[in-house]
C-alpha positions, 0 to 999 in steps of 0.5 A: 322262237315266235317266228318258228312253226310248231313242228320246228319248236317240237324238234327242240326235244332232240337238243341236248340239255333241253328238259321239261322237268321242274327241277333237277333230281338224281334220275330226271331233269338232266336233259339227256335222252332224245339227243342220244337217240338221234345221234345214234340213229344218224350215226348208222345213216338213218333219220328221226323226226316227229309229228305232234298233234296237240290233243291226239298224240305224237308220231315219231318217224324213224328211217334206217338203212336196210343194210349198213355194209353195202349201200347204193350211193351217188358219186359227186365232185366238189373242189376236184374231190369226189364224195358219195351221197347215200341214194336213200337220202337223194330225192332228185337231181336238178340242173339250175339254168337261167334263160336269156330273159333272166327267168327260169323254172329252177333258178338260184336266187339269193335272200339276205345273201343266202342261196335258195333254189326256186324249184316248182314254186317252192324255195329250197335252201342251198349249201355249196359243198365246196364252200362248206368244206373249204375246197377252193372257189366253187363253180359259178352257181348262176348257170348250170350248177348241179344241185342234189336235192337231199332228204333231211328228216321230213324236209329237203336241202339242196347241195350244190356240187361241181359234177355228178357221176353215176350211182354205185354200190359201195362198201361203207367203212367207219370214219377214222377217229381223227375225223369223227368230230366232222359231222358232215361225214358218215363214213368212207369207201374205196371205189373201183379205181382204188380211190378213197372217198368220204361218204356225206351225211346230209343230216350233218350238213344241215346241222353244220350250216344251221339249217334244220332242227334247232337251227336258225335256217328253215327247210323246204317241205318235200314235194312228196309230202305235198302230193300226199296231202293233195289228191288233186296232184300227181307226181309225173315223169316227163319224157320225149318219144317219137322225136319231139313228142312230149309224154308223161307217166306217173312217177310212182310206177317207175322203179328206176331211170337208166341210161344204158350204153349201146354195147349193153343192149343185145338181141333175143329172138329179134327183140332188144334186151339187156342184162339187169341185176343178174337177169335179162330184162326185155326192152320195149321201144315206145316208137316201135323201132330200136335205133342201134346207132345211139351211143346210149339209150334212156330207159324207164324201168318198171318193176313189180315183184321179181319182174322188170321191163325197160321202156326205151324213150328218146329223152328224160325231161323233168319230174313235176307235180300237177293235176292229172286230168285226161281231157281227150281220150284216144283209141291208139294202143299204149296211150290213155289220152291227153292231159294239160301238164305245166301248160302243155298238152302231153300224152299219158301212156298206158303203162299196163299196155307196155308191160304186156309188150314185154310179158303177155301174162303181166297184165292185159292191154290198154283200157278201151276208150269208152263213152265219158261217164259222170265223175264218180269217186272210187275207193281202191283197196289193195296191198300191192302198191304197184297195182294201186299206182297202175289202177289210178291212171286207168280209172282216171282216163275213164272219168273216175276219181280214185282214192287208194289205200293199202289195207282194209284197216285203212279203208275202215278208218276212212269210213269212220272219218266220214269219207264217202265214195260211190263204189269200192274196189277191193283185192281179196288176198291181203294181210291182216284183213282180207277182202272177204272180211272187209266186205262182211264188215262193210255190209254189217253196218255203217254208211257204206253198207249199201255201196257197190263192192267190186272184187278185183283179184287174181282168183278166178275159180267159180268157188272163189266167185261164189264165196266173194258174192256171199261175203257181200261183193256186188261183182267179181273181176279178175286182175287178168281182165282189167278191161272188164272193170270199167264195165262192172263199174258202169253196171254197178253204178247204174243200179242200187247195190244188192245187199 
């Protein structure tokens, strides 16, 4: 108990029989409650966890699948048997490799006989699926092992498998009564070839191996949580294009990674397209030319609302967390500049530019490389998460540090917490508190009352602009002309705001 963290101790509330009552009565003190909640949530493929802040309160985090009938699942193999892992639980796939000198960025090591994965400077506990289910001798773990990094509550667990296939949409069938005591399974399904396979439950696997709440093992904190608490780091996808050139894009902008077979790529008006989720999706080659002789084409899928486009690249490399600081600007269309990531110089692509190559009315092109400005800290308020992700790298390339929130209430919470910024950029159309109300609230009183406020919105009528300025906005920029935003910032930050 002494070696456990506060969060691990708090999770004992989910253990059956645990009670804080001083004595047993007819209505209380029996230690039955949260364990029933946890069991029923996990039975339908969800997770429950908590965050306890002494003196402030406790937050319960519950995640449940959108549908219990059809789910997207990753098909894997262990001991010559196939299994399905719900895609909602899969964080990433890792191929463990060890270099000739014995070192590796993602190498399996052993601590007191227990396998762990050193993944981006973190130790991740591992479980061999073949060993756990007693399916025979697993494949060698030291080199080339496939590891499915799965989400367990707010933590992560690595599951070692022999092979990884593709993702499929599967129909979930309930577990037969004879197997309900086996907590590693959450159901079963029938694949297209008629095979019946079991659906794995990462929460059950963690419990069966003694890892997680109430067990002796420990789970590594997820990379996403680390990124949330560090504004200096961004999760980025690394890939190759134009031969051996390495490039990067913020992972939050990428909806999916696809490897499209050559026969599924067609031509429309001379441009490559593919049928994707019932619609034609335009494909844009980052090199400017489509190679029709490739057996399959790696594609980065970008999607916002009902639109999607695919950026054709040469090879997907890795997902990393590092500080995104663009050091060299470029005048080349489609690139924001060059940054040092994991010790290597890589080009950061301008996603907005490539989106307009697929649809000219999506957003306008790349931000022109202008003269460097002193780093200022901006607050961006927009309920569209995709646009927030798009705005960060664009302003970062212009020399600004950006903090993004999804609502006016979140922005005001930062103000009340004492955070200060050099300027605020806000959308107008937002639920609960729109941009006009936010502007009036900021101008009314408080430490932000004199800050420059820039409206960034799709509304472009003269009446809308007049209303925005009356509410307290210093300047007004439409989303279809993103290149005007940097000029508006330079103008607003060069002289005091007019209030």
